[in-house]
C-alpha positions as CSV (number, residue, x, y, z in Angstrom):
1,X,11.4,8.6,-3.2
2,X,12.1,10.9,-5.7
3,X,8.7,11.0,-7.6
4,X,7.6,12.0,-4.1
5,X,9.8,14.2,-2.4
6,X,9.2,16.2,-5.9
7,X,5.9,16.6,-5.4
8,X,6.3,17.5,-1.6
9,X,8.9,20.3,-2.9
10,X,6.1,21.4,-5.5
11,X,2.9,22.1,-3.2
12,X,5.6,24.1,-0.8
13,X,7.0,26.3,-3.5
14,X,3.3,27.1,-5.0
15,X,0.7,27.4,-2.4
16,X,-1.4,27.9,-5.4
17,X,-1.3,24.7,-6.8
18,X,-4.8,22.7,-6.0
19,X,-3.6,19.0,-6.9
20,X,-1.3,17.2,-8.6
21,X,-1.9,14.0,-11.2
22,X,0.5,11.2,-11.7
23,X,0.2,9.1,-14.6
24,X,1.5,5.5,-13.9
25,X,1.6,2.1,-15.4
26,X,-1.6,-0.1,-14.4
27,X,0.1,-2.9,-13.1
28,X,2.0,-1.5,-10.1
29,X,0.2,2.1,-9.6
30,X,-1.5,0.9,-6.5
31,X,1.7,0.7,-4.8
32,X,2.8,4.0,-6.5
33,X,-0.3,5.7,-5.0
34,X,0.0,4.4,-1.4
35,X,3.7,5.1,-1.2
36,X,2.5,9.0,-2.2
37,X,-0.3,8.3,0.2
38,X,2.2,8.0,3.6
39,X,5.0,9.9,1.8
40,X,3.1,13.3,0.3
41,X,2.7,15.3,3.8
42,X,0.0,17.7,2.1
43,X,-3.3,18.1,2.3
44,X,-4.2,18.9,-1.4
45,X,-4.7,15.7,-3.4
46,X,-2.4,13.2,-5.9
47,X,-4.7,12.1,-8.2
48,X,-3.0,8.8,-9.8
49,X,-4.2,7.7,-13.2
50,X,-3.4,5.3,-15.9
51,X,-5.2,3.5,-18.4
52,X,-6.3,-0.3,-19.3
53,X,-6.2,-0.1,-23.1
54,X,-2.9,0.8,-25.3
55,X,-3.7,4.2,-27.2
56,X,-3.7,2.6,-30.7
57,X,-6.6,-0.2,-29.9
58,X,-10.5,0.9,-30.3
59,X,-11.9,2.7,-26.9
60,X,-9.0,3.7,-25.4
61,X,-10.0,5.3,-22.5
62,X,-7.0,6.9,-21.3
63,X,-8.2,10.7,-22.6
64,X,-11.2,10.0,-20.6
65,X,-9.6,9.1,-16.9
66,X,-6.7,11.7,-17.4
67,X,-9.5,14.4,-17.9
68,X,-11.0,13.0,-14.7
69,X,-8.1,13.0,-13.0
70,X,-7.7,16.3,-13.5
71,X,-11.3,17.1,-12.3
72,X,-10.6,15.2,-9.1
73,X,-7.1,17.0,-8.3
74,X,-9.0,20.4,-8.7
75,X,-12.1,19.4,-6.6
76,X,-11.8,21.5,-3.6
77,X,-13.8,18.4,-1.5
78,X,-10.1,15.9,-2.8
79,X,-8.4,17.6,0.1
80,X,-7.7,16.0,3.2
81,X,-8.4,12.4,1.4
82,X,-4.7,11.4,0.3
83,X,-3.3,9.9,-2.8
84,X,-6.4,8.5,-4.9
85,X,-6.8,6.9,-7.6
86,X,-9.5,8.2,-11.0
87,X,-10.3,5.6,-13.5
88,X,-13.2,4.3,-15.4
89,X,-15.4,7.4,-13.8
90,X,-14.5,5.7,-9.8
91,X,-12.5,7.7,-7.3
92,X,-10.8,4.8,-4.8
93,X,-8.4,5.5,-2.1
94,X,-4.9,4.9,-2.4
95,X,-4.9,3.0,0.6
96,X,-7.3,0.3,-0.1
97,X,-7.4,-0.1,-3.9
98,X,-6.4,-3.0,-5.8
99,X,-6.2,-4.1,-9.3
100,X,-8.7,-6.7,-9.5
101,X,-8.8,-7.9,-13.3
102,X,-5.7,-8.5,-15.8
103,X,-7.3,-6.4,-19.0
104,X,-11.1,-5.3,-18.1
105,X,-11.9,-1.3,-17.6
106,X,-13.3,-1.7,-14.0
107,X,-10.0,-3.6,-12.9
108,X,-9.6,-1.3,-9.9
109,X,-12.0,-1.4,-6.9
110,X,-11.8,-1.5,-3.3
111,X,-13.4,-4.8,-1.9
112,X,-15.2,-4.4,1.4
113,X,-15.6,-0.9,1.5
114,X,-16.7,0.8,-2.1
115,X,-15.6,3.3,-3.6
116,X,-15.0,7.1,-2.4
117,X,-16.8,8.6,-5.1
118,X,-17.7,9.0,-8.7
119,X,-16.5,11.6,-11.8
120,X,-19.6,12.6,-13.1
121,X,-20.6,14.9,-15.9
122,X,-22.0,17.1,-14.5
123,X,-20.0,17.0,-10.9
124,X,-17.4,15.2,-8.8
125,X,-19.2,13.3,-5.8
126,X,-17.8,11.9,-2.9
127,X,-19.6,9.8,-0.7
128,X,-16.9,8.6,2.2
129,X,-14.1,9.4,3.8
130,X,-10.6,7.9,4.6
131,X,-10.1,7.6,8.4
132,X,-6.8,6.0,8.7
133,X,-3.7,8.4,8.8
134,X,-2.1,9.3,5.4
135,X,-1.1,12.7,4.0
136,X,-0.7,15.9,6.9
137,X,-0.7,13.3,9.4
138,X,2.2,11.0,8.5
139,X,5.3,10.7,10.0
140,X,7.3,9.0,7.4
141,X,9.9,12.3,6.1
142,X,11.3,11.2,2.1
143,X,13.7,13.7,3.0
144,X,15.0,12.3,6.1
145,X,16.4,8.5,4.3
146,X,18.3,7.8,1.3
147,X,16.9,5.0,0.2
148,X,14.4,1.9,1.5
149,X,15.3,-1.5,3.4
150,X,14.4,-4.3,1.5
151,X,11.5,-6.1,2.6
152,X,10.0,-9.3,0.4
153,X,6.8,-11.2,0.0
154,X,6.4,-14.8,-0.2
155,X,3.1,-16.8,-0.1
156,X,1.6,-19.9,1.0
157,X,0.5,-22.6,-0.6
158,X,0.4,-26.2,-0.3
159,X,3.5,-27.6,0.4
160,X,5.3,-24.6,0.8
161,X,9.2,-25.0,2.4
162,X,11.1,-22.7,4.8
163,X,14.5,-22.6,2.2
164,X,12.3,-19.1,0.3
165,X,12.0,-17.5,4.0
166,X,15.2,-18.1,5.2
167,X,17.2,-16.7,1.8
168,X,15.3,-13.9,1.6
169,X,17.3,-12.9,5.3
170,X,20.3,-14.1,3.7
171,X,20.0,-11.7,0.5
172,X,19.6,-8.8,3.0
173,X,15.8,-8.3,4.0
174,X,15.1,-6.7,6.8
175,X,11.6,-7.7,6.6
176,X,9.7,-10.3,4.7
177,X,5.7,-10.2,4.5
178,X,3.8,-13.6,4.6
179,X,1.1,-13.6,2.2
180,X,-0.8,-16.4,4.6
181,X,-3.8,-18.6,3.8
182,X,-6.4,-17.7,5.9
183,X,-6.0,-14.8,8.8
184,X,-2.7,-16.6,9.2
185,X,-2.3,-20.1,8.4
186,X,0.8,-21.4,7.2
187,X,1.7,-24.7,5.5
188,X,4.9,-27.6,5.1
189,X,7.8,-25.6,7.2
190,X,7.7,-22.3,6.8
191,X,7.3,-22.6,10.7
192,X,10.7,-22.9,11.2
193,X,11.5,-21.0,8.6
194,X,10.1,-17.7,9.7
195,X,11.8,-18.5,13.4
196,X,15.3,-18.4,11.8
197,X,14.5,-15.1,10.1
198,X,13.3,-13.8,13.6
199,X,16.3,-15.0,15.1
200,X,18.5,-13.0,12.9
201,X,16.5,-10.0,13.7
202,X,14.5,-10.2,10.3
203,X,10.6,-8.3,10.7
204,X,8.0,-10.8,10.0
205,X,4.5,-9.1,8.9
206,X,1.8,-11.4,8.7
207,X,-1.0,-10.6,5.8
208,X,-3.4,-12.7,4.3
209,X,-3.5,-13.6,0.3
210,X,-7.2,-13.9,0.4
211,X,-8.3,-10.2,-0.5
212,X,-10.2,-9.4,2.5
213,X,-10.7,-9.0,6.1
214,X,-8.5,-8.5,9.0
215,X,-5.2,-10.4,10.8
216,X,-5.3,-9.4,14.5
217,X,-2.1,-7.6,16.0
218,X,-3.4,-9.4,19.2
219,X,-3.8,-13.0,17.3
220,X,-0.9,-15.5,18.7
221,X,0.0,-18.3,15.9
222,X,1.9,-21.6,16.8
223,X,4.9,-19.9,14.6
224,X,8.1,-18.3,15.9
225,X,7.1,-18.4,19.4
226,X,10.5,-20.1,19.9
227,X,12.1,-17.5,19.0
228,X,13.8,-15.1,21.6
229,X,12.4,-12.5,18.7
230,X,8.8,-13.2,18.4
231,X,7.8,-9.9,19.3
232,X,9.3,-8.8,15.5
233,X,6.4,-10.6,14.1
234,X,4.1,-8.0,13.0
235,X,0.1,-8.7,11.8
236,X,-0.9,-6.4,8.8
237,X,-4.4,-5.4,9.8
238,X,-6.2,-5.2,6.7
239,X,-3.4,-4.2,4.4
240,X,-3.3,-6.4,1.7
241,X,0.2,-7.8,0.8
242,X,1.5,-5.6,-1.5
243,X,0.6,-2.4,0.9
244,X,2.0,-4.1,4.1
245,X,5.2,-4.0,2.2
246,X,5.5,-0.7,1.5
247,X,4.5,0.3,5.1
248,X,6.7,-2.0,6.4
249,X,9.9,-0.4,4.4
250,X,8.6,3.1,5.7
251,X,8.1,2.4,9.4
252,X,11.8,0.5,9.1
253,X,13.3,3.2,8.0
254,X,11.8,5.0,11.1
255,X,12.1,3.0,13.4
256,X,13.2,-0.8,14.6
257,X,11.0,-0.8,17.6
258,X,8.2,-3.7,17.2
259,X,5.4,-1.6,19.0
260,X,6.1,1.3,17.4
261,X,5.7,-0.7,14.2
262,X,2.5,-2.6,15.0
263,X,1.1,0.8,16.3
264,X,2.0,1.7,12.5
265,X,-0.1,-0.9,10.9
266,X,-3.2,-0.3,13.5
267,X,-3.1,3.9,12.8
268,X,-2.1,3.6,9.0
């Protein structure tokens, strides 16, 4: 939140600033980038960049990536695209990019949708845009709240049990993101756990662990039907569990209306 506030303030204070570059470790880079994508409310770009190799190793690419990031941030066509990730000569949207490999240089990819553009020696070239809401079109104001609510992520696997779901609610989580199998399948007695936390007023977002595809907002699964708070079940659409967690935290900082929160998942 401090980083987002700082960037927003920089843009407010300096009309001549073309863009901002943020360096980040790669392990959580996609989370940082998506949070900035939703909360920096300015048409000018925020470009997040990192390196996969240590500066002491042969073939360190950090300097090249950093130069690419500055070129992207300064490029006029980078405006109104939200936060971008520029690494390995490619530009990806913060909304869709994900780290796909533990060590390879080409680890950051946008599965299913493809890269937004490339950074070549002669110029920056864009091939597509992002149509989901972000930046200037975002309703999330980081100056309006002091902290984000706790939201946890739990995975579905064979034999998974309900107690971990209940433990998150008992520890104070206001939301749980379920990284389900396929298009929303659960395992073991997780259904009972979800019903229990719904009864406690905890939001449950259904996402997929597959890495691609949508969870339909109109789909009705067997779990949670017995709860009086069944409306607190939210479909993540095509957001990965990590991104769904960030959006739910921001959504819960704004409203507790499940209809509004589902709208946010459809629009962002």
